[in-house]
LUMMILUM-546781 format. One record per atom (N, C-alpha, C, O): x, y, z. Coordinates in steps of 0.05 Angstrom, whole numbers, plus 5000, padded with zeros to 4 digits. Each point is the difference from the previous one (the first is absolute). Example, Ala and Ser with C-alpha at 12.3 -4.5 7.8 and 13.67 -1.06 7.14 Angstrom:
526448865156 498250245000 501850245000 502150005013 497250214973 501650245001 498550225014 501050225004 
This chain:
598652202811 499849934972 501449654992 502349925003 495649934989 501549734999 501549964975 499750144980 501949655024 502649974977 498449974975 500650154981 496849655015 499249984976 499450304986 501050014978 497850195030 499250224997 502150194987 499850174981 502349755034 502150194990 501149854973 500550154980 499849635018 500849844975 498350044975 500650014976 496950015037 497650014977 500950314988 500350034976 500050165041 500350274988 502950014980 500150134980 501949745028 502950064993 500549744979 502449954996 496049924993 500549774987 501550044980 502449934999 496150234978 500850024972 499850294993 498950094980 502350055038 499250364993 501350074973 498650174987 503749745000 501150064974 497649914980 499050154984 500449625018 498149914976 497550195001 499050074978 499850015046 497550205000 501250264989 498650104983 503450025022 500350274995 501450034970 499950194984 501549585013 501750054974 498350004978 501050094980 496849855018 497850004976 499050295002 498350034982 501950105027 498850295002 502050165000 500050184983 501849815033 502450214997 501250104978 500650244995 499749514987 501050054973 498850244981 501150204991 496149685007 497850184991 500750285002 500950134981 498649965045 500450305009 502350094999 500050254997 502649625004 502750104997 500350044968 501650174993 496949684987 499950094970 498850255000 501350204994 495749815014 499050245001 501050225005 499650204985 501949815036 501450235014 502450064983 500550234994 501449524997 502550164988 499950034971 501950114988 495849784999 500050054972 498650234993 499150135019 500549984956 498850214993 497150045004 499050194988 499649675027 496649985009 500050265021 498850224999 502849705019 499350205025 500550314993 498350145011 503349984977 499350264993 497350074985 499150235002 499749604986 497549994990 497550015019 497850034991 502749945037 497849845015 498750285000 498050004986 502450225022 498350215001 499850154977 498450194998 503149734981 499550204973 497949974986 498349855011 501150254960 498549924990 499349764989 497749954992 504349885007 499749704991 498449865024 498649814995 501650295029 499249825022 500549654997 498449824995 503750185010 501249744995 498649785018 499149794990 500750285033 498649855020 497849844990 500049755001 498050424989 497349924992 500049884974 498049874994 504050154991 500749924971 500849645014 499149794990 502150225026 500949705010 497449845010 499549764998 498950435012 498049845010 498349944977 499249775002 500150334981 498149964971 501649814993 498749804994 504350155002 501149774986 499049795014 498849824988 501550155040 499749735010 496449924997 499249775001 499550434995 497049954997 499949894975 498449814997 503350264980 500349854977 500849764996 499149854982 502950075038 500949795003 497749785014 500349764994 497850305023 498149835008 497849934983 498649805002 501350424979 497849984982 501349804974 498449844990 504250175000 500749844984 500449695012 499649814986 501050175039 500549705013 497249865003 499549765000 498850455002 496749845003 499349924971 498849784997 501750354983 499349924976 501849784991 498849834987 503650155017 501449784994 499549745019 500849794992 497850235033 498749775009 497749934994 499249785006 499350414978 497349904989 500349884974 498449844992 504450254991 500349854976 500949755001 499449834983 502750135043 501249795002 498049765014 500449764996 497750325019 498049865011 497849864974 499249774999 500350414985 497949944979 501849814980 499049784996 503250264992 501249904979 502149765004 500849834983 500150215050 502649805000 499049865026 500250105022 498649604972 499149865028 502349905014 502350044993 497149855026 502249915019 501249744987 498549824992 504450165005 501749784988 498949795021 499750025024 499749744954 499149785014 502249724989 499249784994 503450315005 501949804988 500849805025 498749995021 503249894974 501349865018 501950145023 500850234996 499949625028 501850165016 502550014987 500949804989 500250435013 502850014987 500150094973 502050094989 495749895002 500150104970 499750274996 498350135013 503449994968 499950294999 498050084974 500249904977 497850305030 498450054976 501250264982 499250245002 502849664980 501950194988 497950234983 500250245003 497549624979 498950134981 497950275020 500050244994 498449635029 498850155013 501250225022 499250225009 502449644995 502050295016 501350184985 500650215010 499949734966 500750204980 498150254998 500350245002 496749544991 497850204996 499550175022 499550234996 500649675024 499150175021 502250205010 499550175017 503049814972 502050195003 499650264978 500650235006 498349684968 498950204984 498550225013 500450244996 497549625022 498350255012 501350195010 499050234998 503649745014 501050265011 501150204984 501350195009 498249774966 500150224977 497650255007 500050214988 498049725031 498350185005 501650205019 499550244998 502249675020 501950145010 501250244987 499850235010 501349714968 501950234982 497450204990 500450244998 497149664996 497750214994 499550175024 499650244998 500449635027 499150195023 502150235007 499550235008 503149654989 501750225003 500450184979 500650235005 499049694966 499650244982 497650145009 500650245002 497149715003 498050175009 500850175022 499650244997 501749685025 500650195023 501750224990 499550245005 502849674976 501950174992 499250224974 501250214993 496449664995 499350204983 498150245012 499650234991 499549665033 497850225011 501750195024 498950135017 503549854979 502150165018 501850194985 501549904982 498550395023 501950184988 502249975014 500049895022 502150214965 502350045006 502649824986 499549874980 502850135030 502149884986 499849695002 498449895015 503449974968 499749735003 500749835022 499449775005 502150415008 501349835023 497750045023 499949815016 498350404988 498150015013 498049794995 499349845017 499650184958 498049794992 501249705011 498649845012 503650144984 500949745001 499949925033 499149785008 501650385006 500349955034 497250025011 499549895022 498750264964 497849985016 498349734994 498749905019 501250004958 498849794988 501049775016 498549845011 504150134990 501749785012 499350035034 498949835013 501950404996 498950005031 497049905008 499349865018 499150284962 496949945008 499549644997 498849855015 502550094962 499549684994 501249845022 498749845013 503950224989 502049895021 498749975029 500149805015 498850424988 499250035032 496849895002 499349925023 499150074958 497549885000 500249674995 498349845009 503850094977 500949665005 501049955025 499249795011 502650345003 500749945026 498050015020 499949825018 498650364981 497450005018 498249804997 498549935019 501449964954 497349814999 501349755003 498749855013 503850054978 500949754999 502049955027 500749775004 500250395012 502549945016 499250195029 501549905017 497350274992 499250125023 498549825014 501249975021 496849894978 499049825012 501449755016 499649945023 501849954959 501749795008 501750085014 500449885022 501250344972 502550045015 498850145030 501349945019 496850194984 498750145020 499349775021 500850015023 497449764968 499449845012 501949745005 499549865020 502450074963 501549795004 502950085009 501149825013 500150384984 502850115004 500250095025 502150065011 494849955004 500450115031 499749735015 499650015025 500549744961 500149735014 501749965024 501850175002 498049675015 502549925019 502449914989 502150105007 497749704977 502249874982 501050144975 498650114983 503949885017 500850204974 499849804980 500349775006 499250324967 500249864975 501150234979 499550244999 502149594985 501350134981 498550144979 500750224990 496749605002 499150074982 498950344997 499750124979 500049965041 498750335005 502850124994 500050224988 501949685017 502450174986 500650014968 501050174985 497949595010 500349944970 497850184988 500450094977 497249975036 497550154989 501150275001 499050164985 502849935030 500750295004 502250054975 500250194985 501249575016 502150114973 498449944973 501350084981 496649825013 498949954982 498550274994 500250104978 498550015042 498650254999 501750274988 499150194988 503449765020 502650204985 500049934974 499850184983 500349585010 500749904974 497650064985 500650024976 496950025029 497550004987 499350334992 498950084980 502450115044 500350244993 502150124980 499750224989 502349645008 501650074976 498849864976 500250144980 498849675017 498549884980 497850244989 500150114978 498049945040 498150184988 500850284991 498750144985 504049945026 501050234984 501049954980 499550144981 502149655018 500749904968 498349994981 500550094978 497249785030 497749994983 498750204992 499250024977 500350165043 499150314990 501950134980 499250104979 503349915027 501650104981 500249904972 500450134979 499149635024 500149874971 497750094988 500250134980 497649815029 497150104990 500650304989 499450074977 501750085042 500150314989 501550064972 499450154981 503049645023 502050064976 498549834977 500350094977 498349735025 498349844972 497950164995 499349984976 499450195038 497650214988 501150234994 498350184999 504049894996 500650274993 500550034970 501449834988 497650374999 499250004973 503250054982 500449964976 501750145046 502350054982 502049825011 502350105003 497249615005 501649805008 501249934971 498649954980 504350045019 501749904977 499749754993 500249835018 499250064953 499749784991 501949805018 499249785009 503250304995 501849815010 499849905027 501449815008 496450335009 499449995030 497649824995 499649865020 498950104964 498049834989 500149695016 498749925020 503149974965 500649715011 500749975028 498849855014 503150294994 500649975033 497550025012 498749825010 500850454989 497450065017 497749835000 498849935020 500449974954 498049755003 501049735011 498349835006 503950144996 501249735017 500550085026 499949835018 500650394987 499550045030 497150035012 499449955023 499050134960 497149995007 498949704999 498349935017 502549934968 499449695004 501149925022 498549905016 504350114991 501349925027 498650055023 500049865019 498750384979 498450175025 497649805002 499549905021 499150054958 497949875001 499749715009 498349915014 504149974974 499949705001 502249935026 500649775005 500550445009 501649905021 499749805020 501749865011 495850174993 498849845023 499549724988 500449815015 498950144962 500049794986 502949874993 500249764997 501950415001 501849894998 501449855022 501349785001 498150415019 501249935026 498549725012 501449835012 496350144985 498549745004 501149784990 500749805012 499550254959 500749764982 503549905009 501249784999 499750485010 503249955005 500049805025 501249795000 497450325022 500149835025 498449724997 500749825015 497250154966 499249744999 501749814989 499749765007 502550314970 501549854980 502349965018 501149784997 500250415026 502649925013 499449965026 501849935016 496050094990 498949945028 501950145020 501449885015 498350404982 501350235018 498850005027 497549975003 504550075018 499150035024 498650355004 500350164982 498449895041 498750294999 501950235002 499750224988 502849715031 502350224988 500650034977 499950224989 501349504996 500950024972 498650124984 501050194988 496349755009 498150154982 499850285011 499550154982 500649935035 500050295008 502650214990 500050244994 502149525006 502750164986 499750034973 500650194985 498449595008 499249994969 498650234987 500850124980 497349925033 497450204997 501350345004 499350194987 502849795032 501350255006 501550024973 499450204987 502449635003 501950044976 498550074976 500650194985 496949635013 498850104978 499050274999 500350154981 498649905038 498650255001 502250255000 499350204987 502749795024 502650174998 501449994974 501350204993 498749624992 501049984970 497450154985 500750184985 496849775019 498750114989 499550325003 499050124980 501850025042 499750285009 502950124990 500250244996 501549605002 502350134990 499850114973 500750234994 498149564988 499550024971 498550184993 500250124979 497649935043 497450204995 501550295010 499550214988 502249775035 501650285001 501850084977 500250244993 501149574995 501950064982 498250154973 500850204987 497049685009 498350104979 498450275002 499450174983 500349795045 498250335008 501450185004 499150234997 503649725013 502450214997 500650104976 499950254997 500749624983 500750004973 497850154985 500950194987 496549765012 497850114992 499650325006 499550184984 500949835047 499650285008 502650164993 499550234993 502449705006 502550184992 499850074974 500450244997 498849594977 500050004976 497950204991 499950064976 498250035042 497650154985 500450305016 498550194994 
């Protein structure tokens, strides 16, 4: 076997595998796996959540293509209003997650994990699988595929948090004192990508620095959401 073929096969294996392993580990380690063959049928619920993700993204693409034409401003000019309005379309993700959770029976933890796992897996397959499978198998090593692998882990946490916040927001017995913080967390989940893009544009962050900021922001939102979720569950 030629040396180039060996290098091609072993160029970036962590980047190729890392994006898929964490999803499987989460599925096996959290409360979904015991429901795999039970009456809840968790696996096919996740598949349905992924199909809902595809439908929601298609609707978002059609809406953006119809009402938000391509920005024709000068080079280096940031279209703040246009990008903000485009980010607002991500509210459809909240509706999609709520639809998935409302159609599933079971505990709140089960609903959240089914919706988040299906959503994150579909997003991974549609946006990262092909670039990783084609690009990460190249001869030359490139750090962008490692960054993409880390970003997929951050996205998985993001969707779990988003599903948990949507579940809390739609509860009829949500205390009034929780309304404001949960609403703020919903807004952060929707506009996080917009805030990150604005932050990178203003401070001219590099790729690794931007990834670190994204991880810190996602971690902060997840800790706040976890605190509210645990408090709400134990108070009932």
